[in-house]
Each structure stands twice: as structure tokens, then as C-alpha cells.
PDB file of N, CA, C and O in Angstrom:
ATOM      1  N   MET A   1      25.354  25.080 105.351  1.00  0.00           N
ATOM      2  CA  MET A   1      24.294  24.390 104.462  1.00  0.00           C
ATOM      3  C   MET A   1      24.448  25.441 103.560  1.00  0.00           C
ATOM      4  O   MET A   1      24.892  26.401 104.190  1.00  0.00           O
ATOM      5  N   ILE A   2      24.264  25.763 102.182  1.00  0.00           N
ATOM      6  CA  ILE A   2      23.927  26.596 101.275  1.00  0.00           C
ATOM      7  C   ILE A   2      22.839  26.451 100.677  1.00  0.00           C
ATOM      8  O   ILE A   2      22.446  25.476 100.036  1.00  0.00           O
ATOM      9  N   PRO A   3      22.207  27.674 100.933  1.00  0.00           N
ATOM     10  CA  PRO A   3      20.955  27.815 100.656  1.00  0.00           C
ATOM     11  C   PRO A   3      20.708  27.586  98.967  1.00  0.00           C
ATOM     12  O   PRO A   3      21.640  27.717  98.174  1.00  0.00           O
ATOM     13  N   VAL A   4      19.322  27.225  98.540  1.00  0.00           N
ATOM     14  CA  VAL A   4      19.170  27.196  97.081  1.00  0.00           C
ATOM     15  C   VAL A   4      17.997  27.763  96.998  1.00  0.00           C
ATOM     16  O   VAL A   4      16.925  27.233  97.288  1.00  0.00           O
ATOM     17  N   THR A   5      18.213  29.130  96.499  1.00  0.00           N
ATOM     18  CA  THR A   5      17.238  29.930  96.118  1.00  0.00           C
ATOM     19  C   THR A   5      15.854  29.532  94.942  1.00  0.00           C
ATOM     20  O   THR A   5      16.078  28.981  93.864  1.00  0.00           O
ATOM     21  N   GLY A   6      14.480  29.922  95.396  1.00  0.00           N
ATOM     22  CA  GLY A   6      13.614  29.451  94.403  1.00  0.00           C
ATOM     23  C   GLY A   6      13.114  27.958  93.973  1.00  0.00           C
ATOM     24  O   GLY A   6      12.346  27.649  93.063  1.00  0.00           O
ATOM     25  N   ILE A   7      13.744  27.188  94.847  1.00  0.00           N
ATOM     26  CA  ILE A   7      13.561  25.850  95.021  1.00  0.00           C
ATOM     27  C   ILE A   7      12.992  25.059  96.404  1.00  0.00           C
ATOM     28  O   ILE A   7      13.686  24.836  97.396  1.00  0.00           O
ATOM     29  N   GLY A   8      11.853  24.759  96.274  1.00  0.00           N
ATOM     30  CA  GLY A   8      11.294  24.123  97.529  1.00  0.00           C
ATOM     31  C   GLY A   8      10.590  25.018  98.463  1.00  0.00           C
ATOM     32  O   GLY A   8      10.287  26.159  98.117  1.00  0.00           O
ATOM     33  N   CYS A   9      10.293  24.512  99.730  1.00  0.00           N
ATOM     34  CA  CYS A   9      10.346  25.714 100.945  1.00  0.00           C
ATOM     35  C   CYS A   9      10.944  24.806 102.019  1.00  0.00           C
ATOM     36  O   CYS A   9      11.386  23.683 101.777  1.00  0.00           O
ATOM     37  N   THR A  10      10.923  25.377 103.217  1.00  0.00           N
ATOM     38  CA  THR A  10      11.604  25.114 104.317  1.00  0.00           C
ATOM     39  C   THR A  10      10.739  23.284 105.202  1.00  0.00           C
ATOM     40  O   THR A  10      11.358  22.516 105.939  1.00  0.00           O
ATOM     41  N   SER A  11       9.697  23.174 104.885  1.00  0.00           N
ATOM     42  CA  SER A  11       8.641  22.318 105.399  1.00  0.00           C
ATOM     43  C   SER A  11       9.178  20.906 104.215  1.00  0.00           C
ATOM     44  O   SER A  11       9.191  19.726 104.564  1.00  0.00           O
ATOM     45  N   ASP A  12       9.489  21.290 103.137  1.00  0.00           N
ATOM     46  CA  ASP A  12      10.006  20.363 102.365  1.00  0.00           C
ATOM     47  C   ASP A  12      10.759  18.909 102.729  1.00  0.00           C
ATOM     48  O   ASP A  12      11.823  18.882 103.347  1.00  0.00           O
ATOM     49  N   TRP A  13      10.016  17.614 102.230  1.00  0.00           N
ATOM     50  CA  TRP A  13      10.636  16.277 103.151  1.00  0.00           C
ATOM     51  C   TRP A  13      12.329  16.105 102.725  1.00  0.00           C
ATOM     52  O   TRP A  13      13.280  15.607 103.327  1.00  0.00           O
ATOM     53  N   VAL A  14      12.201  16.727 101.478  1.00  0.00           N
ATOM     54  CA  VAL A  14      13.773  16.714 100.662  1.00  0.00           C
ATOM     55  C   VAL A  14      14.833  17.594 101.706  1.00  0.00           C
ATOM     56  O   VAL A  14      15.780  17.018 102.241  1.00  0.00           O
ATOM     57  N   LYS A  15      14.712  18.237 101.803  1.00  0.00           N
ATOM     58  CA  LYS A  15      15.483  19.074 102.807  1.00  0.00           C
ATOM     59  C   LYS A  15      15.581  18.571 104.336  1.00  0.00           C
ATOM     60  O   LYS A  15      16.550  18.567 105.095  1.00  0.00           O
ATOM     61  N   LYS A  16      14.283  18.159 104.524  1.00  0.00           N
ATOM     62  CA  LYS A  16      14.413  17.466 106.128  1.00  0.00           C
ATOM     63  C   LYS A  16      15.665  16.413 106.074  1.00  0.00           C
ATOM     64  O   LYS A  16      16.537  16.201 106.917  1.00  0.00           O
ATOM     65  N   CYS A  17      15.457  15.855 104.844  1.00  0.00           N
ATOM     66  CA  CYS A  17      16.236  14.203 105.031  1.00  0.00           C
ATOM     67  C   CYS A  17      17.875  14.561 104.698  1.00  0.00           C
ATOM     68  O   CYS A  17      18.749  13.815 105.140  1.00  0.00           O
ATOM     69  N   MET A  18      18.146  15.508 104.056  1.00  0.00           N
ATOM     70  CA  MET A  18      19.585  16.307 103.611  1.00  0.00           C
ATOM     71  C   MET A  18      19.906  16.856 104.911  1.00  0.00           C
ATOM     72  O   MET A  18      21.114  16.847 105.145  1.00  0.00           O
ATOM     73  N   GLU A  19      19.029  17.423 105.996  1.00  0.00           N
ATOM     74  CA  GLU A  19      19.499  17.874 106.889  1.00  0.00           C
ATOM     75  C   GLU A  19      19.606  17.084 108.507  1.00  0.00           C
ATOM     76  O   GLU A  19      20.061  17.503 109.571  1.00  0.00           O
ATOM     77  N   TYR A  20      19.057  15.954 108.183  1.00  0.00           N
ATOM     78  CA  TYR A  20      19.060  15.065 109.472  1.00  0.00           C
ATOM     79  C   TYR A  20      20.025  14.806 109.930  1.00  0.00           C
ATOM     80  O   TYR A  20      20.891  14.298 109.216  1.00  0.00           O
ATOM     81  N   GLU A  21      20.274  15.055 111.335  1.00  0.00           N
ATOM     82  CA  GLU A  21      21.394  14.459 112.128  1.00  0.00           C
ATOM     83  C   GLU A  21      20.955  12.977 112.821  1.00  0.00           C
ATOM     84  O   GLU A  21      19.896  12.842 113.435  1.00  0.00           O
ATOM     85  N   VAL A  22      21.756  12.090 112.661  1.00  0.00           N
ATOM     86  CA  VAL A  22      22.030  10.890 113.144  1.00  0.00           C
ATOM     87  C   VAL A  22      22.298  10.738 114.498  1.00  0.00           C
ATOM     88  O   VAL A  22      23.404  11.083 114.916  1.00  0.00           O
ATOM     89  N   GLU A  23      21.412  10.250 115.298  1.00  0.00           N
ATOM     90  CA  GLU A  23      22.318  10.322 116.741  1.00  0.00           C
ATOM     91  C   GLU A  23      22.859   9.024 117.018  1.00  0.00           C
ATOM     92  O   GLU A  23      22.656   8.019 116.336  1.00  0.00           O
ATOM     93  N   GLY A  24      23.498   9.092 117.965  1.00  0.00           N
ATOM     94  CA  GLY A  24      24.588   7.799 118.359  1.00  0.00           C
ATOM     95  C   GLY A  24      26.014   7.972 118.272  1.00  0.00           C
ATOM     96  O   GLY A  24      26.465   8.995 117.756  1.00  0.00           O
ATOM     97  N   ALA A  25      26.565   7.313 118.603  1.00  0.00           N
ATOM     98  CA  ALA A  25      28.248   7.353 118.363  1.00  0.00           C
ATOM     99  C   ALA A  25      28.578   7.088 116.760  1.00  0.00           C
ATOM    100  O   ALA A  25      27.930   6.314 116.055  1.00  0.00           O
ATOM    101  N   ARG A  26      29.920   8.027 116.235  1.00  0.00           N
ATOM    102  CA  ARG A  26      29.960   7.192 115.100  1.00  0.00           C
ATOM    103  C   ARG A  26      30.780   6.182 115.032  1.00  0.00           C
ATOM    104  O   ARG A  26      31.410   5.871 116.042  1.00  0.00           O
ATOM    105  N   PRO A  27      30.925   5.525 113.931  1.00  0.00           N
ATOM    106  CA  PRO A  27      31.836   4.305 113.829  1.00  0.00           C
ATOM    107  C   PRO A  27      32.981   4.949 113.848  1.00  0.00           C
ATOM    108  O   PRO A  27      33.111   6.169 113.747  1.00  0.00           O
ATOM    109  N   ARG A  28      34.182   3.827 114.029  1.00  0.00           N
ATOM    110  CA  ARG A  28      35.495   4.303 113.724  1.00  0.00           C
ATOM    111  C   ARG A  28      36.009   4.718 112.255  1.00  0.00           C
ATOM    112  O   ARG A  28      35.149   4.611 111.381  1.00  0.00           O
ATOM    113  N   GLY A  29      36.970   5.063 111.944  1.00  0.00           N
ATOM    114  CA  GLY A  29      37.541   5.304 110.380  1.00  0.00           C
ATOM    115  C   GLY A  29      37.250   6.893 110.096  1.00  0.00           C
ATOM    116  O   GLY A  29      37.060   7.870 110.821  1.00  0.00           O
ATOM    117  N   ARG A  30      37.319   6.638 108.492  1.00  0.00           N
ATOM    118  CA  ARG A  30      36.823   7.956 108.190  1.00  0.00           C
ATOM    119  C   ARG A  30      35.358   8.060 107.885  1.00  0.00           C
ATOM    120  O   ARG A  30      34.671   7.076 107.606  1.00  0.00           O
ATOM    121  N   PRO A  31      34.990   9.059 107.935  1.00  0.00           N
ATOM    122  CA  PRO A  31      33.401   9.397 107.563  1.00  0.00           C
ATOM    123  C   PRO A  31      33.238   9.221 105.944  1.00  0.00           C
ATOM    124  O   PRO A  31      33.895   9.520 104.946  1.00  0.00           O
ATOM    125  N   LYS A  32      32.036   8.588 106.227  1.00  0.00           N
ATOM    126  CA  LYS A  32      31.671   8.590 104.567  1.00  0.00           C
ATOM    127  C   LYS A  32      31.148   9.996 103.834  1.00  0.00           C
ATOM    128  O   LYS A  32      30.968  11.082 104.385  1.00  0.00           O
ATOM    129  N   LYS A  33      31.004   9.737 102.774  1.00  0.00           N
ATOM    130  CA  LYS A  33      31.173  11.332 102.042  1.00  0.00           C
ATOM    131  C   LYS A  33      29.513  11.196 101.818  1.00  0.00           C
ATOM    132  O   LYS A  33      28.837  10.206 101.538  1.00  0.00           O
ATOM    133  N   THR A  34      29.133  12.589 102.054  1.00  0.00           N
ATOM    134  CA  THR A  34      27.844  12.855 101.713  1.00  0.00           C
ATOM    135  C   THR A  34      27.433  12.744 100.370  1.00  0.00           C
ATOM    136  O   THR A  34      28.182  12.527  99.418  1.00  0.00           O
ATOM    137  N   TRP A  35      25.881  12.946 100.321  1.00  0.00           N
ATOM    138  CA  TRP A  35      25.466  13.097  98.615  1.00  0.00           C
ATOM    139  C   TRP A  35      26.202  14.410  98.197  1.00  0.00           C
ATOM    140  O   TRP A  35      26.996  14.657  97.289  1.00  0.00           O
ATOM    141  N   ARG A  36      25.616  15.206  99.252  1.00  0.00           N
ATOM    142  CA  ARG A  36      26.189  17.208  99.084  1.00  0.00           C
ATOM    143  C   ARG A  36      27.585  17.159  98.184  1.00  0.00           C
ATOM    144  O   ARG A  36      27.750  17.663  97.073  1.00  0.00           O
ATOM    145  N   GLU A  37      28.608  16.358  99.030  1.00  0.00           N
ATOM    146  CA  GLU A  37      30.002  16.656  98.984  1.00  0.00           C
ATOM    147  C   GLU A  37      30.287  15.871  97.584  1.00  0.00           C
ATOM    148  O   GLU A  37      31.219  16.427  97.002  1.00  0.00           O
ATOM    149  N   ILE A  38      29.795  14.788  96.882  1.00  0.00           N
ATOM    150  CA  ILE A  38      29.611  14.332  95.673  1.00  0.00           C
ATOM    151  C   ILE A  38      29.360  15.004  94.279  1.00  0.00           C
ATOM    152  O   ILE A  38      29.986  14.990  93.220  1.00  0.00           O
ATOM    153  N   VAL A  39      28.013  15.691  94.763  1.00  0.00           N
ATOM    154  CA  VAL A  39      27.627  16.602  94.044  1.00  0.00           C
ATOM    155  C   VAL A  39      28.672  17.779  93.707  1.00  0.00           C
ATOM    156  O   VAL A  39      29.189  18.021  92.617  1.00  0.00           O
ATOM    157  N   GLU A  40      28.813  18.318  94.696  1.00  0.00           N
ATOM    158  CA  GLU A  40      29.820  19.555  94.542  1.00  0.00           C
ATOM    159  C   GLU A  40      30.928  19.178  93.961  1.00  0.00           C
ATOM    160  O   GLU A  40      31.153  19.898  92.987  1.00  0.00           O
ATOM    161  N   LYS A  41      31.742  18.351  94.126  1.00  0.00           N
ATOM    162  CA  LYS A  41      33.127  17.991  93.416  1.00  0.00           C
ATOM    163  C   LYS A  41      32.819  17.637  92.178  1.00  0.00           C
ATOM    164  O   LYS A  41      33.747  17.779  91.382  1.00  0.00           O
ATOM    165  N   ASP A  42      31.843  17.230  91.755  1.00  0.00           N
ATOM    166  CA  ASP A  42      31.325  16.405  90.229  1.00  0.00           C
ATOM    167  C   ASP A  42      31.508  18.013  89.670  1.00  0.00           C
ATOM    168  O   ASP A  42      32.343  18.354  88.832  1.00  0.00           O
ATOM    169  N   CYS A  43      30.434  18.993  90.397  1.00  0.00           N
ATOM    170  CA  CYS A  43      30.290  20.217  89.784  1.00  0.00           C
ATOM    171  C   CYS A  43      31.445  21.000  89.634  1.00  0.00           C
ATOM    172  O   CYS A  43      31.465  21.775  88.678  1.00  0.00           O
ATOM    173  N   GLN A  44      32.195  20.964  90.220  1.00  0.00           N
ATOM    174  CA  GLN A  44      33.603  21.920  90.445  1.00  0.00           C
ATOM    175  C   GLN A  44      34.238  20.897  89.091  1.00  0.00           C
ATOM    176  O   GLN A  44      34.778  21.533  88.185  1.00  0.00           O
ATOM    177  N   ALA A  45      34.195  19.689  88.974  1.00  0.00           N
ATOM    178  CA  ALA A  45      34.864  19.090  87.668  1.00  0.00           C
ATOM    179  C   ALA A  45      34.588  19.348  86.495  1.00  0.00           C
ATOM    180  O   ALA A  45      35.370  19.226  85.553  1.00  0.00           O
ATOM    181  N   CYS A  46      33.101  19.847  86.414  1.00  0.00           N
ATOM    182  CA  CYS A  46      32.610  19.937  85.251  1.00  0.00           C
ATOM    183  C   CYS A  46      32.703  21.432  84.955  1.00  0.00           C
ATOM    184  O   CYS A  46      32.403  21.829  83.829  1.00  0.00           O
ATOM    185  N   GLY A  47      32.985  22.033  85.623  1.00  0.00           N
ATOM    186  CA  GLY A  47      32.738  23.677  85.728  1.00  0.00           C
ATOM    187  C   GLY A  47      31.670  24.600  86.153  1.00  0.00           C
ATOM    188  O   GLY A  47      31.646  25.815  85.953  1.00  0.00           O
ATOM    189  N   LEU A  48      30.749  23.851  86.792  1.00  0.00           N
ATOM    190  CA  LEU A  48      29.568  23.999  87.140  1.00  0.00           C
ATOM    191  C   LEU A  48      29.076  24.576  88.130  1.00  0.00           C
ATOM    192  O   LEU A  48      29.458  24.139  89.215  1.00  0.00           O
ATOM    193  N   ASN A  49      28.005  25.820  88.153  1.00  0.00           N
ATOM    194  CA  ASN A  49      27.554  26.146  89.609  1.00  0.00           C
ATOM    195  C   ASN A  49      26.402  26.333  89.607  1.00  0.00           C
ATOM    196  O   ASN A  49      25.757  25.850  88.677  1.00  0.00           O
ATOM    197  N   ARG A  50      25.593  27.239  90.831  1.00  0.00           N
ATOM    198  CA  ARG A  50      24.477  26.878  91.238  1.00  0.00           C
ATOM    199  C   ARG A  50      23.551  27.406  90.178  1.00  0.00           C
ATOM    200  O   ARG A  50      22.534  26.797  89.848  1.00  0.00           O
ATOM    201  N   GLU A  51      24.002  28.795  89.539  1.00  0.00           N
ATOM    202  CA  GLU A  51      23.275  29.349  88.421  1.00  0.00           C
ATOM    203  C   GLU A  51      22.939  28.846  87.233  1.00  0.00           C
ATOM    204  O   GLU A  51      21.908  29.082  86.604  1.00  0.00           O
ATOM    205  N   ASP A  52      24.210  27.846  86.803  1.00  0.00           N
ATOM    206  CA  ASP A  52      23.712  26.819  85.572  1.00  0.00           C
ATOM    207  C   ASP A  52      22.610  25.905  85.823  1.00  0.00           C
ATOM    208  O   ASP A  52      21.824  25.731  84.892  1.00  0.00           O
ATOM    209  N   ALA A  53      22.378  25.174  87.127  1.00  0.00           N
ATOM    210  CA  ALA A  53      21.545  24.736  87.130  1.00  0.00           C
ATOM    211  C   ALA A  53      20.384  25.311  86.772  1.00  0.00           C
ATOM    212  O   ALA A  53      19.568  24.542  86.262  1.00  0.00           O
ATOM    213  N   MET A  54      20.019  26.619  86.907  1.00  0.00           N
ATOM    214  CA  MET A  54      18.591  27.054  86.791  1.00  0.00           C
ATOM    215  C   MET A  54      18.647  27.152  85.204  1.00  0.00           C
ATOM    216  O   MET A  54      17.495  27.361  84.823  1.00  0.00           O
ATOM    217  N   ASP A  55      19.393  27.095  84.281  1.00  0.00           N
ATOM    218  CA  ASP A  55      19.573  27.383  82.883  1.00  0.00           C
ATOM    219  C   ASP A  55      19.997  25.906  82.460  1.00  0.00           C
ATOM    220  O   ASP A  55      21.137  25.447  82.520  1.00  0.00           O
ATOM    221  N   ARG A  56      18.772  25.216  81.994  1.00  0.00           N
ATOM    222  CA  ARG A  56      18.647  24.069  81.264  1.00  0.00           C
ATOM    223  C   ARG A  56      19.719  23.525  80.154  1.00  0.00           C
ATOM    224  O   ARG A  56      20.339  22.463  80.112  1.00  0.00           O
ATOM    225  N   CYS A  57      19.705  24.675  79.249  1.00  0.00           N
ATOM    226  CA  CYS A  57      20.434  24.596  78.066  1.00  0.00           C
ATOM    227  C   CYS A  57      21.889  24.678  78.334  1.00  0.00           C
ATOM    228  O   CYS A  57      22.690  23.895  77.824  1.00  0.00           O
ATOM    229  N   ARG A  58      22.242  25.693  79.190  1.00  0.00           N
ATOM    230  CA  ARG A  58      23.536  25.425  79.508  1.00  0.00           C
ATOM    231  C   ARG A  58      24.210  24.453  80.470  1.00  0.00           C
ATOM    232  O   ARG A  58      25.411  24.186  80.485  1.00  0.00           O
ATOM    233  N   TRP A  59      23.133  23.894  81.383  1.00  0.00           N
ATOM    234  CA  TRP A  59      23.473  22.472  81.906  1.00  0.00           C
ATOM    235  C   TRP A  59      23.812  21.705  80.993  1.00  0.00           C
ATOM    236  O   TRP A  59      25.021  21.484  80.929  1.00  0.00           O
ATOM    237  N   MET A  60      23.116  21.178  80.201  1.00  0.00           N
ATOM    238  CA  MET A  60      23.282  20.130  79.560  1.00  0.00           C
ATOM    239  C   MET A  60      24.220  20.502  78.237  1.00  0.00           C
ATOM    240  O   MET A  60      24.898  19.629  77.695  1.00  0.00           O
ATOM    241  N   LYS A  61      24.207  21.269  77.975  1.00  0.00           N
ATOM    242  CA  LYS A  61      25.554  21.710  77.110  1.00  0.00           C
ATOM    243  C   LYS A  61      27.224  21.223  77.769  1.00  0.00           C
ATOM    244  O   LYS A  61      28.080  20.499  77.262  1.00  0.00           O
ATOM    245  N   GLN A  62      27.210  22.025  79.182  1.00  0.00           N
ATOM    246  CA  GLN A  62      28.260  21.237  79.999  1.00  0.00           C
ATOM    247  C   GLN A  62      28.346  19.854  80.341  1.00  0.00           C
ATOM    248  O   GLN A  62      29.437  19.322  80.544  1.00  0.00           O
ATOM    249  N   ILE A  63      27.325  19.277  80.413  1.00  0.00           N
ATOM    250  CA  ILE A  63      27.498  17.863  80.956  1.00  0.00           C
ATOM    251  C   ILE A  63      28.123  17.069  79.890  1.00  0.00           C
ATOM    252  O   ILE A  63      29.068  16.349  80.216  1.00  0.00           O
ATOM    253  N   ARG A  64      27.625  17.098  78.304  1.00  0.00           N
ATOM    254  CA  ARG A  64      27.854  16.736  77.338  1.00  0.00           C
ATOM    255  C   ARG A  64      29.089  16.751  76.982  1.00  0.00           C
ATOM    256  O   ARG A  64      29.716  15.813  76.492  1.00  0.00           O
ATOM    257  N   GLU A  65      29.541  18.021  77.264  1.00  0.00           N
ATOM    258  CA  GLU A  65      30.954  18.220  77.113  1.00  0.00           C
ATOM    259  C   GLU A  65      32.213  17.177  77.573  1.00  0.00           C
ATOM    260  O   GLU A  65      33.151  16.664  76.962  1.00  0.00           O
ATOM    261  N   ASP A  66      31.811  17.144  78.744  1.00  0.00           N
ATOM    262  CA  ASP A  66      33.104  16.245  79.527  1.00  0.00           C
ATOM    263  C   ASP A  66      32.784  14.789  79.522  1.00  0.00           C
ATOM    264  O   ASP A  66      33.567  13.984  80.026  1.00  0.00           O
TER     265      ASP A  66
END
């Protein structure tokens, strides 16, 4: 998992949800994509990274360009 500096803490419920491991057998076929995979793909397509997320003006400018 990629750490996010300065946001939340280790006991945060959102972090627990993102790291939750489901027990039991997996269904047949290709695994579903996770939220994190989709966000990372979208950020790559827009040319954004984690540092850009901390700069609201840059983030909004990059989002509106696409």
C-alpha cells in the first residue's frame, strides 16, 4: 500500500475499510478492480501525482484541462 503523508491516522475507519481482507474463496474469473486501482489509473491519465493532491489550485487546474 502507498502511504499518504499528513492525512488521517492509523486507526481511521477509512484506512481500515481500504485495507480490509475478505475471508473465503474467491469467485471464478478476473478479479474486480479496486477503488485505488481506478484512482491511480485516472491520475496517470491526467498526469497527476500525490503531491498535486495537496495543492488544490494545481489539482483543479489539471482536472479541468482534461
